[in-house]
TORTI-668502 format. One record per atom (N, C-alpha, C): residue number from 1; residue in three letters; x, y, z. Coordinates in nm, 2 decimals. Layout:
# residues N
NUM  ALA  X  Y  Z;
...
This chain:
# residues 118
1  MET  -0.64  -1.24  -1.41;
1  MET  -0.73  -1.12  -1.40;
1  MET  -0.88  -1.17  -1.42;
2  ARG  -0.97  -1.12  -1.34;
2  ARG  -1.10  -1.17  -1.33;
2  ARG  -1.20  -1.10  -1.42;
3  VAL  -1.15  -1.00  -1.49;
3  VAL  -1.23  -0.92  -1.59;
3  VAL  -1.19  -0.95  -1.73;
4  LYS  -1.28  -0.98  -1.82;
4  LYS  -1.25  -1.01  -1.96;
4  LYS  -1.31  -0.91  -2.05;
5  LYS  -1.25  -0.91  -2.17;
5  LYS  -1.30  -0.82  -2.28;
5  LYS  -1.45  -0.86  -2.31;
6  GLY  -1.54  -0.76  -2.32;
6  GLY  -1.68  -0.78  -2.34;
6  GLY  -1.77  -0.79  -2.22;
7  ASP  -1.71  -0.80  -2.10;
7  ASP  -1.79  -0.80  -1.98;
7  ASP  -1.85  -0.66  -1.96;
8  THR  -1.96  -0.66  -1.89;
8  THR  -2.03  -0.54  -1.84;
8  THR  -1.98  -0.51  -1.70;
9  VAL  -1.93  -0.39  -1.68;
9  VAL  -1.87  -0.35  -1.55;
9  VAL  -1.94  -0.23  -1.50;
10  GLU  -1.94  -0.21  -1.37;
10  GLU  -1.99  -0.09  -1.30;
10  GLU  -1.87  -0.02  -1.24;
11  VAL  -1.86  0.11  -1.26;
11  VAL  -1.75  0.19  -1.21;
11  VAL  -1.78  0.22  -1.06;
12  GLN  -1.69  0.20  -0.97;
12  GLN  -1.71  0.22  -0.83;
12  GLN  -1.65  0.35  -0.77;
13  ILE  -1.54  0.39  -0.84;
13  ILE  -1.46  0.50  -0.79;
13  ILE  -1.44  0.60  -0.90;
14  GLY  -1.44  0.73  -0.87;
14  GLY  -1.41  0.83  -0.97;
14  GLY  -1.52  0.92  -1.02;
15  ASP  -1.50  1.00  -1.12;
15  ASP  -1.60  1.09  -1.17;
15  ASP  -1.72  1.01  -1.24;
16  ASN  -1.69  0.89  -1.29;
16  ASN  -1.79  0.82  -1.36;
16  ASN  -1.85  0.71  -1.27;
17  ARG  -1.86  0.73  -1.14;
17  ARG  -1.91  0.64  -1.05;
17  ARG  -2.05  0.60  -1.08;
18  GLY  -2.08  0.47  -1.08;
18  GLY  -2.22  0.42  -1.10;
18  GLY  -2.25  0.39  -1.25;
19  THR  -2.15  0.43  -1.34;
19  THR  -2.17  0.40  -1.48;
19  THR  -2.15  0.26  -1.51;
20  ARG  -2.24  0.20  -1.59;
20  ARG  -2.23  0.06  -1.64;
20  ARG  -2.20  0.06  -1.79;
21  ALA  -2.09  -0.01  -1.82;
21  ALA  -2.05  -0.01  -1.96;
21  ALA  -1.97  -0.13  -1.99;
22  LYS  -1.94  -0.15  -2.12;
22  LYS  -1.87  -0.27  -2.17;
22  LYS  -1.72  -0.25  -2.17;
23  VAL  -1.64  -0.36  -2.14;
23  VAL  -1.50  -0.35  -2.14;
23  VAL  -1.45  -0.37  -2.28;
24  LEU  -1.36  -0.27  -2.33;
24  LEU  -1.31  -0.28  -2.47;
24  LEU  -1.17  -0.34  -2.47;
25  VAL  -1.08  -0.31  -2.38;
25  VAL  -0.95  -0.36  -2.38;
25  VAL  -0.91  -0.40  -2.24;
26  VAL  -0.83  -0.51  -2.23;
26  VAL  -0.78  -0.55  -2.10;
26  VAL  -0.63  -0.55  -2.11;
27  ASN  -0.56  -0.49  -2.02;
27  ASN  -0.41  -0.49  -2.01;
27  ASN  -0.37  -0.56  -1.88;
28  ALA  -0.34  -0.68  -1.89;
28  ALA  -0.31  -0.76  -1.77;
28  ALA  -0.18  -0.72  -1.70;
29  GLN  -0.08  -0.67  -1.78;
29  GLN  0.05  -0.63  -1.72;
29  GLN  0.04  -0.51  -1.64;
30  ALA  -0.04  -0.41  -1.69;
30  ALA  -0.06  -0.29  -1.62;
30  ALA  -0.17  -0.29  -1.52;
31  ASN  -0.25  -0.40  -1.52;
31  ASN  -0.37  -0.42  -1.44;
31  ASN  -0.47  -0.31  -1.46;
32  THR  -0.49  -0.28  -1.59;
32  THR  -0.59  -0.17  -1.62;
32  THR  -0.68  -0.22  -1.73;
33  ILE  -0.80  -0.15  -1.75;
33  ILE  -0.89  -0.18  -1.85;
33  ILE  -0.94  -0.05  -1.92;
34  VAL  -0.99  -0.06  -2.04;
34  VAL  -1.05  0.05  -2.11;
34  VAL  -1.20  0.02  -2.11;
35  VAL  -1.28  0.11  -2.06;
35  VAL  -1.42  0.09  -2.05;
35  VAL  -1.49  0.19  -2.14;
36  GLU  -1.59  0.15  -2.22;
36  GLU  -1.66  0.23  -2.32;
36  GLU  -1.72  0.35  -2.25;
37  GLY  -1.68  0.47  -2.29;
37  GLY  -1.74  0.60  -2.24;
37  GLY  -1.70  0.64  -2.10;
38  VAL  -1.60  0.57  -2.04;
38  VAL  -1.55  0.61  -1.91;
38  VAL  -1.41  0.66  -1.92;
39  ASN  -1.38  0.77  -1.84;
39  ASN  -1.25  0.83  -1.83;
39  ASN  -1.21  0.89  -1.97;
40  ARG  -1.30  0.96  -2.03;
40  ARG  -1.28  1.02  -2.16;
40  ARG  -1.19  1.15  -2.14;
41  VAL  -1.09  1.16  -2.23;
41  VAL  -1.01  1.28  -2.24;
41  VAL  -1.00  1.33  -2.38;
42  TYR  -0.96  1.45  -2.40;
42  TYR  -0.94  1.51  -2.53;
42  TYR  -0.80  1.51  -2.57;
43  LYS  -0.77  1.47  -2.69;
43  LYS  -0.63  1.47  -2.74;
43  LYS  -0.63  1.57  -2.85;
44  HIS  -0.54  1.67  -2.84;
44  HIS  -0.53  1.78  -2.94;
44  HIS  -0.44  1.73  -3.05;
45  VAL  -0.50  1.73  -3.17;
45  VAL  -0.42  1.67  -3.29;
45  VAL  -0.40  1.78  -3.39;
46  ARG  -0.28  1.80  -3.44;
46  ARG  -0.25  1.90  -3.54;
46  ARG  -0.29  1.84  -3.68;
47  ARG  -0.31  1.93  -3.77;
47  ARG  -0.35  1.89  -3.91;
47  ARG  -0.24  1.80  -3.97;
48  SER  -0.28  1.70  -4.04;
48  SER  -0.19  1.61  -4.11;
48  SER  -0.26  1.54  -4.22;
49  ARG  -0.20  1.46  -4.30;
49  ARG  -0.27  1.38  -4.40;
49  ARG  -0.37  1.28  -4.34;
50  ARG  -0.32  1.23  -4.23;
50  ARG  -0.41  1.13  -4.16;
50  ARG  -0.53  1.20  -4.10;
51  ASN  -0.51  1.32  -4.05;
51  ASN  -0.62  1.40  -3.99;
51  ASN  -0.62  1.53  -4.05;
52  PRO  -0.69  1.55  -4.17;
52  PRO  -0.68  1.67  -4.24;
52  PRO  -0.75  1.79  -4.17;
53  GLN  -0.84  1.77  -4.08;
53  GLN  -0.91  1.88  -4.01;
53  GLN  -0.83  1.92  -3.89;
54  GLY  -0.77  1.82  -3.82;
54  GLY  -0.71  1.85  -3.69;
54  GLY  -0.82  1.87  -3.58;
55  GLY  -0.78  1.93  -3.47;
55  GLY  -0.87  1.96  -3.36;
55  GLY  -0.86  1.87  -3.24;
56  ARG  -0.97  1.84  -3.18;
56  ARG  -0.97  1.77  -3.05;
56  ARG  -1.04  1.63  -3.08;
57  LEU  -0.97  1.52  -3.04;
57  LEU  -1.02  1.39  -3.05;
57  LEU  -1.06  1.34  -2.91;
58  SER  -1.18  1.29  -2.89;
58  SER  -1.22  1.24  -2.76;
58  SER  -1.19  1.09  -2.76;
59  MET  -1.12  1.04  -2.65;
59  MET  -1.08  0.90  -2.64;
59  MET  -1.09  0.86  -2.50;
60  GLU  -1.10  0.72  -2.48;
60  GLU  -1.11  0.67  -2.35;
60  GLU  -0.97  0.63  -2.30;
61  MET  -0.94  0.65  -2.18;
61  MET  -0.81  0.62  -2.12;
61  MET  -0.83  0.50  -2.02;
62  PRO  -0.72  0.43  -1.99;
62  PRO  -0.74  0.31  -1.90;
62  PRO  -0.78  0.35  -1.76;
63  VAL  -0.85  0.25  -1.70;
63  VAL  -0.90  0.26  -1.56;
63  VAL  -0.84  0.15  -1.48;
64  PRO  -0.79  0.16  -1.36;
64  PRO  -0.75  0.05  -1.28;
64  PRO  -0.86  -0.05  -1.26;
65  VAL  -0.83  -0.18  -1.26;
65  VAL  -0.93  -0.29  -1.25;
65  VAL  -0.99  -0.28  -1.11;
66  ALA  -0.92  -0.23  -1.01;
66  ALA  -0.97  -0.23  -0.88;
66  ALA  -1.08  -0.13  -0.86;
67  ASN  -1.10  -0.04  -0.96;
67  ASN  -1.21  0.06  -0.95;
67  ASN  -1.34  0.02  -1.02;
68  VAL  -1.35  -0.10  -1.07;
68  VAL  -1.47  -0.15  -1.13;
68  VAL  -1.51  -0.28  -1.07;
69  MET  -1.64  -0.32  -1.09;
69  MET  -1.69  -0.45  -1.05;
69  MET  -1.77  -0.50  -1.16;
70  VAL  -1.76  -0.63  -1.18;
70  VAL  -1.83  -0.70  -1.29;
70  VAL  -1.98  -0.71  -1.26;
71  VAL  -2.07  -0.68  -1.36;
71  VAL  -2.21  -0.69  -1.34;
71  VAL  -2.26  -0.83  -1.39;
72  CYS  -2.32  -0.90  -1.30;
72  CYS  -2.37  -1.04  -1.33;
72  CYS  -2.49  -1.03  -1.43;
73  PRO  -2.48  -1.10  -1.54;
73  PRO  -2.60  -1.09  -1.63;
73  PRO  -2.73  -1.16  -1.58;
74  LYS  -2.71  -1.25  -1.48;
74  LYS  -2.83  -1.31  -1.43;
74  LYS  -2.90  -1.23  -1.32;
75  CYS  -2.83  -1.18  -1.22;
75  CYS  -2.89  -1.10  -1.12;
75  CYS  -2.88  -0.95  -1.14;
76  SER  -2.81  -0.91  -1.24;
76  SER  -2.78  -0.77  -1.28;
76  SER  -2.74  -0.68  -1.16;
77  GLN  -2.65  -0.74  -1.08;
77  GLN  -2.59  -0.66  -0.97;
77  GLN  -2.44  -0.66  -0.98;
78  ALA  -2.38  -0.56  -0.94;
78  ALA  -2.23  -0.55  -0.94;
78  ALA  -2.18  -0.65  -0.83;
79  THR  -2.09  -0.74  -0.87;
79  THR  -2.05  -0.84  -0.78;
79  THR  -1.91  -0.87  -0.79;
80  ARG  -1.85  -0.94  -0.69;
80  ARG  -1.72  -0.99  -0.70;
80  ARG  -1.72  -1.12  -0.78;
81  VAL  -1.61  -1.16  -0.84;
81  VAL  -1.60  -1.27  -0.93;
81  VAL  -1.52  -1.38  -0.86;
82  GLY  -1.56  -1.50  -0.86;
82  GLY  -1.49  -1.61  -0.80;
82  GLY  -1.45  -1.71  -0.91;
83  MET  -1.35  -1.80  -0.87;
83  MET  -1.31  -1.90  -0.96;
83  MET  -1.34  -2.04  -0.90;
84  ARG  -1.38  -2.13  -0.99;
84  ARG  -1.40  -2.27  -0.94;
84  ARG  -1.38  -2.37  -1.05;
85  VAL  -1.35  -2.49  -1.01;
85  VAL  -1.33  -2.60  -1.11;
85  VAL  -1.46  -2.68  -1.11;
86  THR  -1.51  -2.70  -1.23;
86  THR  -1.63  -2.77  -1.25;
86  THR  -1.61  -2.92  -1.24;
87  SER  -1.71  -3.00  -1.24;
87  SER  -1.70  -3.15  -1.24;
87  SER  -1.63  -3.20  -1.36;
88  ALA  -1.64  -3.13  -1.47;
88  ALA  -1.57  -3.17  -1.60;
88  ALA  -1.42  -3.14  -1.60;
89  GLY  -1.38  -3.07  -1.50;
89  GLY  -1.24  -3.03  -1.49;
89  GLY  -1.20  -2.90  -1.55;
90  THR  -1.30  -2.82  -1.60;
90  THR  -1.27  -2.69  -1.65;
90  THR  -1.28  -2.59  -1.55;
91  LYS  -1.20  -2.48  -1.57;
91  LYS  -1.21  -2.37  -1.47;
91  LYS  -1.30  -2.26  -1.52;
92  GLU  -1.39  -2.21  -1.43;
92  GLU  -1.49  -2.11  -1.47;
92  GLU  -1.50  -2.00  -1.37;
93  ARG  -1.54  -1.88  -1.42;
93  ARG  -1.57  -1.77  -1.33;
93  ARG  -1.72  -1.78  -1.29;
94  PHE  -1.74  -1.73  -1.17;
94  PHE  -1.88  -1.73  -1.12;
94  PHE  -1.91  -1.61  -1.03;
95  CYS  -2.04  -1.57  -1.03;
95  CYS  -2.09  -1.46  -0.95;
95  CYS  -2.09  -1.50  -0.80;
96  LYS  -2.04  -1.42  -0.72;
96  LYS  -2.03  -1.45  -0.57;
96  LYS  -2.17  -1.43  -0.51;
97  LYS  -2.26  -1.36  -0.57;
97  LYS  -2.39  -1.33  -0.51;
97  LYS  -2.49  -1.44  -0.54;
98  CYS  -2.50  -1.48  -0.67;
98  CYS  -2.60  -1.58  -0.71;
98  CYS  -2.54  -1.71  -0.76;
99  SER  -2.41  -1.72  -0.76;
99  SER  -2.32  -1.83  -0.80;
99  SER  -2.36  -1.88  -0.94;
100  ALA  -2.40  -1.78  -1.03;
100  ALA  -2.42  -1.81  -1.17;
100  ALA  -2.29  -1.81  -1.24;
101  SER  -2.27  -1.90  -1.34;
101  SER  -2.15  -1.91  -1.42;
101  SER  -2.13  -1.78  -1.51;
102  LEU  -2.01  -1.73  -1.52;
102  LEU  -1.98  -1.62  -1.60;
102  LEU  -1.89  -1.66  -1.72;
103  GLY  -1.88  -1.79  -1.74;
103  GLY  -1.80  -1.84  -1.86;
103  GLY  -1.68  -1.91  -1.81;
104  GLN  -1.63  -2.00  -1.91;
104  GLN  -1.51  -2.08  -1.88;
104  GLN  -1.39  -1.99  -1.90;
105  ILE  -1.28  -2.04  -1.83;
105  ILE  -1.15  -1.97  -1.84;
105  ILE  -1.06  -2.05  -1.93;
106  GLY  -1.05  -2.18  -1.90;
106  GLY  -0.95  -2.26  -1.97;
106  GLY  -1.01  -2.40  -2.00;
107  PRO  -0.93  -2.48  -2.07;
107  PRO  -0.97  -2.61  -2.10;
107  PRO  -0.96  -2.70  -1.98;
108  ALA  -1.01  -2.82  -2.00;
108  ALA  -1.00  -2.92  -1.89;
108  ALA  -0.86  -2.95  -1.85;
109  ALA  -0.83  -2.95  -1.72;
109  ALA  -0.70  -2.98  -1.67;
109  ALA  -0.66  -3.12  -1.69;
110  ARG  -0.53  -3.15  -1.72;
110  ARG  -0.49  -3.28  -1.73;
110  ARG  -0.47  -3.35  -1.60;
111  MET  -0.51  -3.47  -1.59;
111  MET  -0.49  -3.54  -1.46;
111  MET  -0.35  -3.59  -1.46;
112  LYS  -0.29  -3.58  -1.34;
112  LYS  -0.15  -3.63  -1.32;
112  LYS  -0.16  -3.78  -1.30;
113  THR  -0.07  -3.85  -1.37;
113  THR  -0.07  -4.00  -1.34;
113  THR  0.06  -4.03  -1.28;
114  ALA  0.06  -4.12  -1.19;
114  ALA  0.18  -4.16  -1.12;
114  ALA  0.27  -4.25  -1.22;
115  SER  0.39  -4.21  -1.25;
115  SER  0.47  -4.29  -1.34;
115  SER  0.55  -4.39  -1.25;
116  PRO  0.56  -4.51  -1.30;
116  PRO  0.63  -4.61  -1.22;
116  PRO  0.78  -4.59  -1.23;
117  LYS  0.84  -4.60  -1.11;
117  LYS  0.99  -4.59  -1.11;
117  LYS  1.05  -4.72  -1.14;
118  GLY  1.13  -4.72  -1.23;
118  GLY  1.19  -4.84  -1.26;
118  GLY  1.30  -4.85  -1.35;
């Protein structure tokens, strides 16, 4: 998944189109993310010890990852995200418009060595 927790994204589809906000939760199995202030719903809660007043709680629901685009911090445009391997051997995400780095993904890859057969 090319979107990480803490990224700033812009919503492309739906009622909140054009909204820029921070990613709170990423669910890779369901291919969804929870974005701050986007796709808000009301949950009606009855009175209990945990919620003594009861009433309506406003909460964010997941949004499909396909409906958002990452905002590049350097060029501040909504862009697609690419993957590349650096000269040090680490994998990183980058902006497709200005090719600025968006952070590393994993540690340096191990080099495969040929084992002698014998």
